[in-house]
Structures are given as C-alpha cells and as structure tokens.
Steps between C-alpha positions, in 0.01 A plus 500: 500500500742399783855572572696266730836569671673273735622700791879532537522179285852396509561606846189338633604167326834507677339568834246219432775248428741608777349545839810691611414799274137542608432843673840623408600754223582296183611612149530280197744598226860542398627849429152653540187417696259294288251441798497583868294400797265756676721477789786643281267766363453647832856605489459668159635208283305466168524317175769600243711658788871423510581236759779730635252757568238264633758374756584845608121567567453167662812366676311180600392421133550136399565480132443176301585445121165360404377179334323559164374144456325499827328826429398387154347186643282693740400744226395202269270367782327846533473511114319154498269614782412812320426308181225319691293820509585632151715404194589858455799535740802721423821444684653837501786382737569220733295666777269708281183365335194647325164303467220597260187368654275626221163671562437386855352672797720691745417240769614217276839661459531565867414130569770371258748738675420372832529139390841565347622674814382231730652227268834692493505527892396144570686312235807695420504698821572826325310832511328622184371851421218549248345807321199487299370752237374560148849486352865431560600834622230533768544145613877551535459830701244318711752247585740748631231612754424135582857414618576310696262209478160675439266543198370832371228532233419819303150519395396561138480863408727610804824462305588865448391608843711204656821589314475878539672530844791259392837641441580516120791268571249217521431521135692275245794698341538770766847457619710739718570729196155516367369557861729805544376639176138452598560649843646811356182534299302480829364149405559275811201307515316260236201730526701805387579308174129431442436877504759581238435442136635172337622715211709729727654199671573336175680825368717504827565117544409335176322170494542459876323826570189383313508169690534667831188711422297186413628324813406801721146476364491144619542352141737217418437297170783242570347147485608209727720291271501129593787449257717791443720528194866512616644848396856434618716237675770618764762324705719681748722476801686727751846480639606592859783577513511643142638270241800608280618174346433529114501110454251456785272778356522343152398163650223656684374683193491174298312327784235775535458504137456119469239505774305778324534357157408144614171635658436713183507190287284312740223760464555496121629852450799664325677814597498806289726687733775432787592720788797477737494720800737541791520703821853603592656508844438882505118433447494626146296296241602443142339296213564358154206426276475328155226448259490156344371479137369239447395396845713196622492247785858366402746491790807566283361822362360633829822410680716684263298824561488460870876454537568790272274710724669384814846573357391858427356551845805366658717763347408728776719287718277494816382190674131412456225491757239361264491321166173462289415341169151579346340369174241747363290536298395155445324357191292190490679208319267378215715206415496597131804363312717706267465445124892436478604360816863506623627157590740646764213695658288186506774303685527781747131509566488134537788504751322775687187280525698215632666736773163619607354150522800381717477789731131443550532145591822500701533864621639808343857454621509151335668679210741780574744670261870509584480879553234447773712243708654804705143561629471140624829534683401823684125467553273277679269296268269210446412319183257746404656842571775707641413652841528870402456833678203670352348838573151387410384155598206513263700518195 
C-alpha cells in the first residue's frame, strides 16, 4: 500500500505559476493558513495557523487567497496517473492519495513510487512524498518521514517496531486534549501504547483507546476505498472583518445551503439532518442542529430550518467570523415513489430538477434568488460561483 502527499501543495502551485514567489515565504488562505511554503515554515508558520500570527512570525510572508479550480485540476491529473498502476485509489484530500497495489513484492511498490515521483517532477513540476507499508497507518507515517520529496518503505513484519518511537500524536484521533491525557499517564510514544492492554485503554478512552492499541501494534484494518460513500456535505465561508449585517448573513446562508443541497442531489442523496454553525467575533463557536424525518432534498424545507437556526444564533448580537452549513447524515435516494403522492410536492421537485439542470449547463449563478442579490452586489463572482473567503480550500 502506498500513501502519496504533494509537498506544500497549494503554496507550491502558486510558486510554480508565479516566478516572483519562488524562494520566498508564501502562505495560501484567508483567515487561516491552508498551505505554506517551506520557506515560510522556517519562520514557524504552519497549516491551520491564523494569518495574523503567521505575519507576526514572518514579516516578509506573502499571502495569496488560493485558486481551488487550479488545485483540483492538478489533483485530477495525479489521480489519473495513479489509476494507471491500480484501479484501487482513494482520494482522501486534494493532495492526499492511497493506492492499494495488492499482493506485490516490496521492490514493485518502490518502483511504482519512483515512477510517480519522477512523473510528478517532470510533468507537473511539483514535489511528491511517498510512504509504503502493509496498511494505511504505516504508509501515512512513512510519508511523514519521507517529506519533502522522498520515499520511505516499511518492510513487512516491521510495522510495530517502526511505529514504536513515534509520538502518540501521529495516531488518528489523538488531538491536543487526548495527548495531554496520555502524557499524564506516561504514554508519550506509540510503543508505550502497545505495552498497555487494549482493555485498559478502552476503559479510559472508549472506542478510540482500543483503536490506538491496535494501531500501536501496527494493525490497521481500514481498506483503500476507491469510491467512498459521502457521509456529509458542508459549505462554509469566513468573514474579515467580522460580518454583522443580518440581511447579508441570511443571503449567505441561503447560498451556502443551495450549493450543498445541489451537490447532494447530484450524488443522489437526501439529508436526515442539518447543522448551521458560526464562529463569533470573540472566537466562540455555536451550532444549531435538526433531525429531518423523513430525509429530504427539498430546498424549501432545508432553507426554513437553516434560516431559523441562523436567526437563533444571531440573537447573541455579535458579528460573525465564520458561517457553515452541513447536511448529515446522508441517506441514499432510492427513487421510490410514494403511494399517495402530493401534487404540490411533485411540482416543487420538478421545479428543483429544472433549476439544477439550468445551473449545470449555464453556471450556478444563472439562477439566483432575490434574497441573494445582495451577495452579487458586494462580492466578486463569475457565472459559476461567488469568490468567497474560506478557511479550508479542500472543502
């Protein structure tokens, strides 16, 4: 199994396309750092850091907002190249791929990795780090060691010994809070977790504790999924300075929800739940969540809940730094008709299908509700999308 990670992906693409940025500290993002060049990392800049802090650490930092369509096009090229070696390729993120090569010799896996790195360097002019191992976890950790631009292969049977000296923070699910708890117990390295019984870890940390024990032993049963079932669909944006206009925020909520619902219908899903989340100007988070029974894909029903949630969240009377709409869990749409159909509902669904078809052919903004006109007046846009600030370019 191979794990591929494009080094400093977004920042490297910006440096590739603009010669003036090469060799200089570059960060991509708005509000927070989505990607940064290795020149910026030498100053202590890192992903997910606030741009204000990044600028304090690196006064010469050059910040660019990012171009998602450009990054996506490159990711698709790499995906197509990977599929020449195996059909079992999982795209975990735009710059993050897993390949299941099946039962092959270690030398064959190393050869595939070498060809991919050479192709990436010669054709796309970007650096690719590759880790190889018996499972996803080992391959991913090996990629950390391979950065930047190298390849590391963990031999079969060496998984536990290879993981043992790594910090527990390398394991999935070990965030800052869990790491502090583990450190208080004297469990700082992955090898320490392997020496503790899985039953004890499960009693302390639940399901995650048992998973950490398995991982520490070098075990990871997760398969490479060429086609992953979508569990949620989310659309979000950030505001700088914080936004306080209720009319603008209502319009943005409608726009984000329309984008999420349109994609949900495209992948033939219905939402059994809806979440509206905000981050206030003081940094505090808040959320409103609904269960939808039965699951639905109708704009009118989803919009009513979303606007109700926004109205509740705005009662705190603070401007917003971030607004997010999430549809989850998702149920597969089976296309089954109701025994006693509602003529009004049928007309709404037919209108919805027409809207989706027009947007797919002529661009999403070919149809815009009256409430969203304020967005067109204030924000840059093309026929496909509004140009939004976003804290995560991979969303």
